[in-house]
Backbone as JSON Lines, residues from 0, in Angstrom:
{"i":0,"aa":"M","n":[0.85,-1.17,0.0],"ca":[0.0,0.0,0.0],"c":[0.9,1.23,0.0]}
{"i":1,"aa":"N","n":[0.7,2.1,-0.96],"ca":[1.43,3.35,-0.99],"c":[0.53,4.44,-0.45]}
{"i":2,"aa":"G","n":[1.09,5.29,0.39],"ca":[0.32,6.38,0.95],"c":[-0.85,5.89,1.77]}
{"i":3,"aa":"A","n":[-1.46,6.8,2.45],"ca":[-2.6,6.45,3.27],"c":[-3.61,7.58,3.16]}
{"i":4,"aa":"G","n":[-3.96,7.92,1.93],"ca":[-4.81,9.07,1.66],"c":[-6.13,9.07,2.39]}
{"i":5,"aa":"Y","n":[-6.57,7.91,2.82],"ca":[-7.85,7.84,3.52],"c":[-7.73,8.32,4.96]}
{"i":6,"aa":"L","n":[-6.59,8.78,5.39],"ca":[-6.43,9.28,6.76],"c":[-6.56,10.8,6.81]}
{"i":7,"aa":"M","n":[-7.2,11.38,5.86],"ca":[-7.19,12.83,5.75],"c":[-8.39,13.52,6.4]}
{"i":8,"aa":"S","n":[-9.5,12.86,6.59],"ca":[-10.68,13.55,7.08],"c":[-10.51,13.97,8.54]}
{"i":9,"aa":"K","n":[-11.33,14.97,8.91],"ca":[-11.31,15.44,10.29],"c":[-11.86,14.37,11.22]}
{"i":10,"aa":"L","n":[-11.31,14.31,12.41],"ca":[-11.78,13.33,13.39],"c":[-12.93,13.92,14.19]}
{"i":11,"aa":"P","n":[-13.96,13.11,14.46],"ca":[-15.2,13.62,15.04],"c":[-15.31,13.54,16.57]}
{"i":12,"aa":"F","n":[-14.23,13.75,17.31],"ca":[-14.29,13.47,18.74],"c":[-14.27,14.72,19.62]}
{"i":13,"aa":"S","n":[-15.02,14.64,20.75],"ca":[-15.01,15.69,21.76],"c":[-13.68,15.7,22.49]}
{"i":14,"aa":"Y","n":[-13.18,14.5,22.78],"ca":[-11.84,14.38,23.34],"c":[-11.28,12.99,23.08]}
{"i":15,"aa":"I","n":[-9.95,12.92,23.14],"ca":[-9.24,11.67,22.9],"c":[-8.24,11.48,24.03]}
{"i":16,"aa":"T","n":[-8.21,10.28,24.59],"ca":[-7.2,9.93,25.58],"c":[-6.11,9.14,24.87]}
{"i":17,"aa":"V","n":[-4.86,9.5,25.13],"ca":[-3.71,8.8,24.57],"c":[-2.98,8.13,25.73]}
{"i":18,"aa":"L","n":[-2.86,6.82,25.65],"ca":[-2.14,6.02,26.64],"c":[-0.87,5.52,25.97]}
{"i":19,"aa":"C","n":[0.28,5.92,26.51],"ca":[1.54,5.57,25.84],"c":[2.69,5.43,26.82]}
{"i":20,"aa":"E","n":[3.83,5.01,26.29],"ca":[4.99,4.7,27.12],"c":[5.9,5.89,27.42]}
{"i":21,"aa":"D","n":[5.95,6.86,26.51],"ca":[6.91,7.95,26.71],"c":[6.44,9.26,26.08]}
{"i":22,"aa":"R","n":[7.1,10.33,26.46],"ca":[6.73,11.67,26.0],"c":[6.93,11.87,24.5]}
{"i":23,"aa":"N","n":[7.98,11.3,23.94],"ca":[8.24,11.44,22.52],"c":[7.05,10.9,21.71]}
{"i":24,"aa":"T","n":[6.58,9.74,22.11],"ca":[5.43,9.13,21.45],"c":[4.2,10.0,21.61]}
{"i":25,"aa":"Y","n":[3.95,10.44,22.84],"ca":[2.78,11.29,23.08],"c":[2.83,12.56,22.24]}
{"i":26,"aa":"H","n":[3.97,13.24,22.19],"ca":[4.06,14.49,21.43],"c":[3.83,14.25,19.93]}
{"i":27,"aa":"F","n":[4.29,13.12,19.43],"ca":[4.05,12.78,18.03],"c":[2.55,12.56,17.79]}
{"i":28,"aa":"V","n":[1.91,11.75,18.63],"ca":[0.48,11.46,18.47],"c":[-0.33,12.74,18.61]}
{"i":29,"aa":"R","n":[-0.04,13.55,19.62],"ca":[-0.78,14.8,19.82],"c":[-0.62,15.72,18.62]}
{"i":30,"aa":"A","n":[0.59,15.84,18.11],"ca":[0.82,16.7,16.94],"c":[0.06,16.18,15.72]}
{"i":31,"aa":"Y","n":[0.07,14.86,15.53],"ca":[-0.67,14.31,14.38],"c":[-2.17,14.56,14.53]}
{"i":32,"aa":"L","n":[-2.7,14.34,15.73],"ca":[-4.12,14.57,15.95],"c":[-4.5,16.03,15.74]}
{"i":33,"aa":"T","n":[-3.65,16.96,16.16],"ca":[-3.95,18.38,15.92],"c":[-3.89,18.68,14.42]}
{"i":34,"aa":"E","n":[-2.99,18.03,13.71],"ca":[-2.96,18.17,12.24],"c":[-4.27,17.67,11.62]}
{"i":35,"aa":"C","n":[-4.92,16.71,12.28],"ca":[-6.19,16.15,11.81],"c":[-7.39,16.96,12.28]}
{"i":36,"aa":"G","n":[-7.14,18.07,12.96],"ca":[-8.23,18.96,13.34],"c":[-8.71,18.87,14.78]}
{"i":37,"aa":"I","n":[-8.08,18.05,15.6],"ca":[-8.46,17.96,17.01],"c":[-7.76,19.08,17.78]}
{"i":38,"aa":"D","n":[-8.52,19.82,18.57],"ca":[-7.95,20.86,19.42],"c":[-7.06,20.2,20.47]}
{"i":39,"aa":"K","n":[-5.83,20.68,20.62],"ca":[-4.9,20.02,21.56],"c":[-5.4,20.04,22.99]}
{"i":40,"aa":"K","n":[-6.32,20.94,23.32],"ca":[-6.9,20.96,24.66],"c":[-7.85,19.78,24.88]}
{"i":41,"aa":"K","n":[-8.21,19.09,23.79],"ca":[-9.11,17.95,23.88],"c":[-8.36,16.62,23.79]}
{"i":42,"aa":"I","n":[-7.04,16.69,23.9],"ca":[-6.22,15.48,23.87],"c":[-5.61,15.3,25.25]}
{"i":43,"aa":"F","n":[-5.98,14.22,25.91],"ca":[-5.5,13.95,27.26],"c":[-4.52,12.79,27.22]}
{"i":44,"aa":"C","n":[-3.55,12.85,28.09],"ca":[-2.5,11.84,28.0],"c":[-2.24,11.16,29.33]}
{"i":45,"aa":"K","n":[-1.9,9.88,29.2],"ca":[-1.41,9.1,30.34],"c":[-0.11,8.48,29.87]}
{"i":46,"aa":"I","n":[0.99,8.9,30.49],"ca":[2.32,8.43,30.12],"c":[2.92,7.68,31.29]}
{"i":47,"aa":"S","n":[3.63,6.63,30.98],"ca":[4.3,5.85,32.02],"c":[5.22,6.76,32.84]}
{"i":48,"aa":"P","n":[5.03,6.8,34.17],"ca":[5.87,7.67,35.0],"c":[7.29,7.16,35.17]}
{"i":49,"aa":"K","n":[7.45,5.88,35.42],"ca":[8.77,5.26,35.58],"c":[8.59,3.75,35.64]}
{"i":50,"aa":"G","n":[9.67,3.03,35.67],"ca":[9.57,1.57,35.69],"c":[9.29,1.03,34.31]}
{"i":51,"aa":"S","n":[8.7,-0.14,34.24],"ca":[8.4,-0.76,32.96],"c":[7.24,-0.04,32.29]}
{"i":52,"aa":"A","n":[7.54,0.63,31.18],"ca":[6.52,1.38,30.46],"c":[5.44,0.45,29.91]}
{"i":53,"aa":"F","n":[5.84,-0.7,29.41],"ca":[4.86,-1.65,28.88],"c":[3.91,-2.11,29.99]}
{"i":54,"aa":"D","n":[4.45,-2.44,31.16],"ca":[3.61,-2.88,32.27],"c":[2.61,-1.8,32.67]}
{"i":55,"aa":"F","n":[3.06,-0.54,32.63],"ca":[2.17,0.58,32.94],"c":[1.0,0.63,31.95]}
{"i":56,"aa":"V","n":[1.33,0.58,30.66],"ca":[0.29,0.64,29.63],"c":[-0.65,-0.56,29.76]}
{"i":57,"aa":"L","n":[-0.1,-1.72,29.97],"ca":[-0.91,-2.94,30.11],"c":[-1.86,-2.84,31.31]}
{"i":58,"aa":"A","n":[-1.39,-2.29,32.41],"ca":[-2.23,-2.15,33.62],"c":[-3.3,-1.06,33.45]}
{"i":59,"aa":"E","n":[-2.95,0.02,32.77],"ca":[-3.88,1.14,32.62],"c":[-4.91,0.93,31.51]}
{"i":60,"aa":"Y","n":[-4.58,0.11,30.54],"ca":[-5.47,-0.08,29.39],"c":[-6.88,-0.51,29.78]}
{"i":61,"aa":"P","n":[-7.09,-1.54,30.61],"ca":[-8.47,-1.9,30.98],"c":[-9.19,-0.78,31.73]}
{"i":62,"aa":"K","n":[-8.45,-0.03,32.55],"ca":[-9.05,1.1,33.28],"c":[-9.52,2.17,32.31]}
{"i":63,"aa":"E","n":[-8.68,2.49,31.34],"ca":[-9.05,3.51,30.35],"c":[-10.18,3.02,29.46]}
{"i":64,"aa":"A","n":[-10.19,1.73,29.14],"ca":[-11.29,1.16,28.34],"c":[-12.6,1.26,29.13]}
{"i":65,"aa":"S","n":[-12.54,1.04,30.43],"ca":[-13.72,1.16,31.28],"c":[-14.23,2.61,31.31]}
{"i":66,"aa":"T","n":[-13.31,3.55,31.41],"ca":[-13.69,4.97,31.37],"c":[-14.33,5.3,30.02]}
{"i":67,"aa":"Y","n":[-13.75,4.8,28.96],"ca":[-14.32,4.99,27.62],"c":[-15.77,4.5,27.6]}
{"i":68,"aa":"H","n":[-16.0,3.29,28.12],"ca":[-17.35,2.72,28.11],"c":[-18.33,3.53,28.95]}
{"i":69,"aa":"S","n":[-17.86,4.09,30.05],"ca":[-18.77,4.85,30.91],"c":[-19.2,6.18,30.28]}
{"i":70,"aa":"K","n":[-18.46,6.65,29.27],"ca":[-18.75,7.96,28.68],"c":[-19.17,7.92,27.22]}
{"i":71,"aa":"K","n":[-18.95,6.8,26.54],"ca":[-19.14,6.76,25.09],"c":[-20.57,7.0,24.63]}
{"i":72,"aa":"N","n":[-21.56,6.73,25.48],"ca":[-22.94,6.91,25.06],"c":[-23.41,8.35,25.09]}
{"i":73,"aa":"H","n":[-22.71,9.21,25.81],"ca":[-23.12,10.61,25.85],"c":[-22.03,11.58,25.38]}
{"i":74,"aa":"L","n":[-20.87,11.07,25.05],"ca":[-19.79,11.89,24.5],"c":[-19.15,11.17,23.31]}
{"i":75,"aa":"S","n":[-18.69,11.94,22.37],"ca":[-17.96,11.37,21.24],"c":[-16.48,11.34,21.61]}
{"i":76,"aa":"I","n":[-16.01,10.18,22.04],"ca":[-14.65,10.07,22.57],"c":[-13.9,8.91,21.92]}
{"i":77,"aa":"A","n":[-12.6,8.9,22.14],"ca":[-11.76,7.81,21.63],"c":[-10.61,7.57,22.6]}
{"i":78,"aa":"L","n":[-10.06,6.37,22.5],"ca":[-8.88,5.98,23.27],"c":[-7.84,5.48,22.28]}
{"i":79,"aa":"I","n":[-6.65,6.04,22.36],"ca":[-5.53,5.58,21.54],"c":[-4.48,4.99,22.47]}
{"i":80,"aa":"V","n":[-4.1,3.76,22.18],"ca":[-3.05,3.09,22.94],"c":[-1.89,2.88,21.97]}
{"i":81,"aa":"I","n":[-0.72,3.38,22.33],"ca":[0.44,3.21,21.46],"c":[1.63,2.78,22.31]}
{"i":82,"aa":"L","n":[2.24,1.69,21.9],"ca":[3.4,1.2,22.65],"c":[4.42,0.59,21.7]}
{"i":83,"aa":"D","n":[5.64,0.55,22.16],"ca":[6.73,0.01,21.37],"c":[6.63,-1.51,21.28]}
{"i":84,"aa":"D","n":[7.01,-2.02,20.13],"ca":[7.08,-3.47,19.9],"c":[8.23,-4.07,20.7]}
{"i":85,"aa":"D","n":[9.34,-3.35,20.79],"ca":[10.53,-3.79,21.53],"c":[11.0,-5.19,21.15]}
{"i":86,"aa":"G","n":[10.74,-5.58,19.91],"ca":[11.19,-6.9,19.45],"c":[10.28,-8.05,19.83]}
{"i":87,"aa":"H","n":[9.1,-7.76,20.36],"ca":[8.2,-8.82,20.8],"c":[7.17,-9.23,19.76]}
{"i":88,"aa":"G","n":[7.14,-8.54,18.63],"ca":[6.21,-8.91,17.56],"c":[4.76,-8.81,17.97]}
{"i":89,"aa":"T","n":[3.98,-9.79,17.57],"ca":[2.53,-9.77,17.82],"c":[2.17,-10.03,19.29]}
{"i":90,"aa":"K","n":[3.14,-10.39,20.1],"ca":[2.87,-10.66,21.52],"c":[2.32,-9.41,22.23]}
{"i":91,"aa":"R","n":[2.81,-8.23,21.87],"ca":[2.32,-7.0,22.5],"c":[0.82,-6.83,22.28]}
{"i":92,"aa":"L","n":[0.38,-7.02,21.04],"ca":[-1.04,-6.88,20.75],"c":[-1.85,-7.94,21.47]}
{"i":93,"aa":"S","n":[-1.39,-9.18,21.47],"ca":[-2.17,-10.22,22.16],"c":[-2.21,-9.99,23.67]}
{"i":94,"aa":"D","n":[-1.13,-9.45,24.25],"ca":[-1.16,-9.11,25.68],"c":[-2.23,-8.05,25.97]}
{"i":95,"aa":"L","n":[-2.3,-7.04,25.1],"ca":[-3.32,-6.0,25.28],"c":[-4.72,-6.58,25.09]}
{"i":96,"aa":"E","n":[-4.89,-7.42,24.09],"ca":[-6.22,-8.0,23.83],"c":[-6.66,-8.9,24.99]}
{"i":97,"aa":"K","n":[-5.71,-9.54,25.68],"ca":[-6.06,-10.34,26.86],"c":[-6.5,-9.44,28.01]}
{"i":98,"aa":"A","n":[-5.88,-8.26,28.13],"ca":[-6.23,-7.32,29.2],"c":[-7.61,-6.72,28.97]}
{"i":99,"aa":"Y","n":[-7.96,-6.47,27.71],"ca":[-9.28,-5.96,27.36],"c":[-9.53,-6.29,25.89]}
{"i":100,"aa":"S","n":[-10.57,-7.0,25.62],"ca":[-10.89,-7.39,24.24],"c":[-11.84,-6.37,23.63]}
{"i":101,"aa":"R","n":[-11.34,-5.64,22.66],"ca":[-12.15,-4.61,22.01],"c":[-13.29,-5.23,21.2]}
{"i":102,"aa":"Q","n":[-14.37,-4.49,21.13],"ca":[-15.53,-4.9,20.36],"c":[-15.59,-4.11,19.06]}
{"i":103,"aa":"F","n":[-16.26,-4.66,18.07],"ca":[-16.45,-3.97,16.8],"c":[-17.14,-2.63,17.05]}
{"i":104,"aa":"G","n":[-16.67,-1.6,16.39],"ca":[-17.29,-0.28,16.5],"c":[-16.77,0.59,17.63]}
{"i":105,"aa":"E","n":[-15.95,0.04,18.5],"ca":[-15.39,0.86,19.58],"c":[-14.29,1.76,19.01]}
{"i":106,"aa":"N","n":[-14.25,2.98,19.5],"ca":[-13.23,3.94,19.09],"c":[-11.99,3.78,19.97]}
{"i":107,"aa":"I","n":[-11.49,2.57,20.0],"ca":[-10.27,2.25,20.76],"c":[-9.25,1.72,19.75]}
{"i":108,"aa":"A","n":[-8.22,2.51,19.51],"ca":[-7.21,2.14,18.51],"c":[-5.89,1.79,19.19]}
{"i":109,"aa":"I","n":[-5.24,0.76,18.66],"ca":[-3.94,0.33,19.19],"c":[-2.91,0.43,18.07]}
{"i":110,"aa":"F","n":[-1.83,1.15,18.34],"ca":[-0.74,1.3,17.38],"c":[0.54,0.76,18.0]}
{"i":111,"aa":"I","n":[1.26,-0.08,17.24],"ca":[2.5,-0.68,17.76],"c":[3.6,-0.54,16.7]}
{"i":112,"aa":"P","n":[4.37,0.55,16.77],"ca":[5.49,0.68,15.84],"c":[6.52,-0.42,16.07]}
{"i":113,"aa":"S","n":[7.11,-0.9,14.99],"ca":[8.16,-1.91,15.12],"c":[9.32,-1.3,15.89]}
{"i":114,"aa":"R","n":[9.78,-1.99,16.87],"ca":[10.83,-1.59,17.81],"c":[10.38,-0.41,18.67]}
{"i":115,"aa":"N","n":[10.25,0.79,18.08],"ca":[9.82,1.97,18.83],"c":[9.34,3.05,17.86]}
{"i":116,"aa":"I","n":[8.8,4.14,18.39],"ca":[8.25,5.21,17.56],"c":[9.32,5.82,16.65]}
{"i":117,"aa":"E","n":[10.56,5.74,17.07],"ca":[11.63,6.31,16.25],"c":[11.8,5.58,14.92]}
{"i":118,"aa":"T","n":[11.29,4.36,14.81],"ca":[11.29,3.67,13.52],"c":[10.42,4.46,12.54]}
{"i":119,"aa":"W","n":[9.28,4.94,13.0],"ca":[8.42,5.75,12.14],"c":[9.06,7.1,11.85]}
{"i":120,"aa":"F","n":[9.81,7.65,12.81],"ca":[10.52,8.91,12.56],"c":[11.53,8.71,11.43]}
{"i":121,"aa":"E","n":[12.28,7.61,11.52],"ca":[13.28,7.31,10.48],"c":[12.6,7.15,9.12]}
{"i":122,"aa":"Y","n":[11.48,6.48,9.1],"ca":[10.75,6.28,7.84],"c":[10.31,7.63,7.26]}
{"i":123,"aa":"A","n":[9.85,8.54,8.1],"ca":[9.39,9.84,7.61],"c":[10.54,10.61,6.95]}
{"i":124,"aa":"I","n":[11.74,10.46,7.48],"ca":[12.9,11.19,6.96],"c":[13.59,10.44,5.83]}
{"i":125,"aa":"R","n":[13.69,9.12,5.95],"ca":[14.4,8.3,4.95],"c":[13.56,7.09,4.55]}
{"i":126,"aa":"P","n":[12.44,7.3,3.85],"ca":[11.54,6.2,3.52],"c":[12.15,5.15,2.58]}
{"i":127,"aa":"D","n":[13.12,5.57,1.81],"ca":[13.72,4.63,0.85],"c":[14.73,3.69,1.49]}
{"i":128,"aa":"S","n":[15.24,4.04,2.67],"ca":[16.25,3.18,3.3],"c":[15.85,2.64,4.68]}
{"i":129,"aa":"C","n":[14.75,3.11,5.24],"ca":[14.31,2.64,6.56],"c":[13.82,1.2,6.47]}
{"i":130,"aa":"R","n":[14.25,0.4,7.44],"ca":[13.82,-1.0,7.51],"c":[13.35,-1.31,8.92]}
{"i":131,"aa":"E","n":[12.29,-2.1,9.01],"ca":[11.83,-2.51,10.33],"c":[12.73,-3.59,10.9]}
{"i":132,"aa":"L","n":[13.23,-4.46,10.04],"ca":[14.08,-5.56,10.5],"c":[15.46,-5.46,9.87]}
{"i":133,"aa":"G","n":[16.48,-5.74,10.67],"ca":[17.85,-5.76,10.18],"c":[18.15,-7.08,9.49]}
{"i":134,"aa":"D","n":[19.37,-7.23,9.02],"ca":[19.79,-8.46,8.35],"c":[19.71,-9.67,9.28]}
{"i":135,"aa":"D","n":[19.8,-9.41,10.59],"ca":[19.74,-10.5,11.56],"c":[18.29,-10.9,11.92]}
{"i":136,"aa":"G","n":[17.3,-10.22,11.3],"ca":[15.9,-10.53,11.55],"c":[15.33,-9.84,12.78]}
{"i":137,"aa":"K","n":[16.17,-9.09,13.48],"ca":[15.71,-8.36,14.68],"c":[15.32,-6.93,14.27]}
{"i":138,"aa":"P","n":[14.39,-6.32,15.03],"ca":[13.97,-4.96,14.7],"c":[15.14,-3.97,14.77]}
{"i":139,"aa":"E","n":[15.19,-3.1,13.78],"ca":[16.18,-2.02,13.79],"c":[15.83,-1.07,14.93]}
{"i":140,"aa":"D","n":[16.85,-0.5,15.57],"ca":[16.61,0.44,16.65],"c":[17.14,1.82,16.25]}
{"i":141,"aa":"Y","n":[16.23,2.76,16.02],"ca":[16.58,4.11,15.58],"c":[16.49,5.12,16.72]}
{"i":142,"aa":"K","n":[16.31,4.64,17.95],"ca":[16.09,5.54,19.09],"c":[17.22,6.55,19.28]}
{"i":143,"aa":"K","n":[18.47,6.09,19.3],"ca":[19.6,7.02,19.5],"c":[19.71,8.0,18.35]}
{"i":144,"aa":"K","n":[19.42,7.56,17.16],"ca":[19.53,8.39,15.98],"c":[18.52,9.56,16.02]}
{"i":145,"aa":"H","n":[17.39,9.34,16.68],"ca":[16.33,10.36,16.69],"c":[16.07,10.93,18.09]}
{"i":146,"aa":"R","n":[17.11,10.91,18.9],"ca":[17.0,11.45,20.25],"c":[16.54,12.92,20.24]}
{"i":147,"aa":"N","n":[16.98,13.69,19.26],"ca":[16.66,15.11,19.21],"c":[15.7,15.47,18.07]}
{"i":148,"aa":"T","n":[15.1,14.48,17.46],"ca":[14.14,14.75,16.4],"c":[12.86,15.32,17.0]}
{"i":149,"aa":"E","n":[12.35,16.35,16.38],"ca":[11.15,17.03,16.87],"c":[9.89,16.27,16.41]}
{"i":150,"aa":"P","n":[9.14,15.66,17.33],"ca":[7.95,14.88,16.95],"c":[6.91,15.68,16.16]}
{"i":151,"aa":"T","n":[6.78,16.98,16.44],"ca":[5.78,17.77,15.72],"c":[6.14,17.91,14.24]}
{"i":152,"aa":"L","n":[7.42,17.97,13.92],"ca":[7.83,18.04,12.52],"c":[7.54,16.71,11.81]}
{"i":153,"aa":"I","n":[7.76,15.6,12.5],"ca":[7.47,14.29,11.93],"c":[5.97,14.16,11.69]}
{"i":154,"aa":"A","n":[5.16,14.63,12.62],"ca":[3.7,14.57,12.46],"c":[3.26,15.35,11.22]}
{"i":155,"aa":"K","n":[3.87,16.49,10.97],"ca":[3.56,17.28,9.77],"c":[3.91,16.51,8.5]}
{"i":156,"aa":"I","n":[5.06,15.82,8.51],"ca":[5.44,15.01,7.35],"c":[4.41,13.9,7.13]}
{"i":157,"aa":"F","n":[3.97,13.29,8.21],"ca":[2.95,12.24,8.08],"c":[1.68,12.82,7.46]}
{"i":158,"aa":"K","n":[1.22,13.94,7.98],"ca":[-0.04,14.52,7.51],"c":[0.05,15.04,6.08]}
{"i":159,"aa":"T","n":[1.13,15.73,5.75],"ca":[1.22,16.38,4.45],"c":[1.82,15.52,3.35]}
{"i":160,"aa":"E","n":[2.54,14.47,3.72],"ca":[3.19,13.64,2.69],"c":[2.79,12.16,2.79]}
{"i":161,"aa":"I","n":[3.12,11.52,3.89],"ca":[2.92,10.07,4.0],"c":[1.45,9.69,3.91]}
{"i":162,"aa":"C","n":[0.58,10.48,4.49],"ca":[-0.85,10.16,4.49],"c":[-1.57,10.68,3.25]}
{"i":163,"aa":"Q","n":[-0.84,10.98,2.21],"ca":[-1.41,11.38,0.93],"c":[-1.4,10.17,-0.01]}
{"i":164,"aa":"S","n":[-2.41,10.06,-0.83],"ca":[-2.46,8.92,-1.75],"c":[-1.34,8.96,-2.79]}
{"i":165,"aa":"S","n":[-0.69,10.11,-2.96],"ca":[0.39,10.23,-3.92],"c":[1.75,9.78,-3.36]}
{"i":166,"aa":"W","n":[1.79,9.38,-2.09],"ca":[3.04,8.92,-1.47],"c":[3.58,7.75,-2.27]}
{"i":167,"aa":"K","n":[4.83,7.82,-2.66],"ca":[5.36,6.84,-3.62],"c":[6.07,5.64,-3.0]}
{"i":168,"aa":"Y","n":[6.31,5.66,-1.7],"ca":[7.05,4.56,-1.07],"c":[6.1,3.57,-0.43]}
{"i":169,"aa":"P","n":[6.47,2.29,-0.41],"ca":[5.63,1.32,0.31],"c":[5.7,1.6,1.82]}
{"i":170,"aa":"L","n":[4.57,1.42,2.48],"ca":[4.53,1.65,3.93],"c":[5.22,0.5,4.66]}
{"i":171,"aa":"L","n":[5.84,0.83,5.8],"ca":[6.37,-0.22,6.68],"c":[5.18,-1.06,7.16]}
{"i":172,"aa":"P","n":[5.37,-2.35,7.39],"ca":[4.24,-3.18,7.85],"c":[3.56,-2.64,9.12]}
{"i":173,"aa":"S","n":[4.32,-2.18,10.09],"ca":[3.7,-1.66,11.32],"c":[2.93,-0.37,11.04]}
{"i":174,"aa":"L","n":[3.4,0.42,10.1],"ca":[2.73,1.66,9.74],"c":[1.47,1.37,8.92]}
{"i":175,"aa":"E","n":[1.55,0.39,8.05],"ca":[0.36,0.0,7.29],"c":[-0.73,-0.51,8.24]}
{"i":176,"aa":"A","n":[-0.33,-1.31,9.22],"ca":[-1.3,-1.8,10.23],"c":[-1.9,-0.62,10.99]}
{"i":177,"aa":"A","n":[-1.09,0.39,11.3],"ca":[-1.59,1.57,12.01],"c":[-2.57,2.35,11.15]}
{"i":178,"aa":"C","n":[-2.31,2.46,9.87],"ca":[-3.22,3.16,8.96],"c":[-4.58,2.46,8.91]}
{"i":179,"aa":"I","n":[-4.56,1.16,8.85],"ca":[-5.81,0.39,8.83],"c":[-6.55,0.58,10.15]}
{"i":180,"aa":"E","n":[-5.82,0.49,11.25],"ca":[-6.41,0.68,12.59],"c":[-7.02,2.08,12.71]}
{"i":181,"aa":"F","n":[-6.32,3.08,12.25],"ca":[-6.79,4.46,12.29],"c":[-8.11,4.58,11.52]}
{"i":182,"aa":"R","n":[-8.12,4.07,10.3],"ca":[-9.32,4.16,9.46],"c":[-10.49,3.42,10.08]}
{"i":183,"aa":"E","n":[-10.24,2.19,10.57],"ca":[-11.34,1.37,11.07],"c":[-11.84,1.78,12.46]}
{"i":184,"aa":"R","n":[-10.97,2.33,13.27],"ca":[-11.36,2.62,14.66],"c":[-11.64,4.09,14.95]}
{"i":185,"aa":"L","n":[-11.05,5.01,14.16],"ca":[-11.13,6.42,14.54],"c":[-11.87,7.32,13.57]}
{"i":186,"aa":"Q","n":[-12.01,6.89,12.34],"ca":[-12.71,7.77,11.41],"c":[-14.2,7.5,11.43]}
{"i":187,"aa":"E","n":[-14.97,8.52,11.04],"ca":[-16.42,8.38,11.05],"c":[-16.84,7.18,10.22]}
{"i":188,"aa":"K","n":[-17.79,6.48,10.73],"ca":[-18.26,5.28,10.04],"c":[-19.46,5.58,9.18]}
């Protein structure tokens, strides 16, 4: 799949909660959502304070899903969960699904960049050479390379270039999965 032009419409939510592992990820998601027309005052975040970030997200996810359920009938809301793959592959998603099994039609989206969010940063800057897996079959780690990369600039590249149907590079598998998740869980039905 080239480009993700179907990710262009405005999002219809009163507010969105973002549950994630770190500030870099949150700032990227918030910037992308504001590019999609969500007022940043309507984006709430829960970030892992310390310790195992994955354990934090896993523990908070059912609580946030419960909050979503208590408000979804009278507010237009969404929950975004984004966490690093960290080389665990599909295990991260199955762990989350065991903690809370989403139902069809729920505005609860899960995004899992391969290795970490910096993989998507690398792709935004160097789409022709970015790889999710190295020659050894393990996820590439771009974290050190993008320590000072500004997440808001990457979000703009996603909105103005990558999420356009004219984008000429094939999407990374984790990014393609995220595009499908975004379309199916967050856009108006």
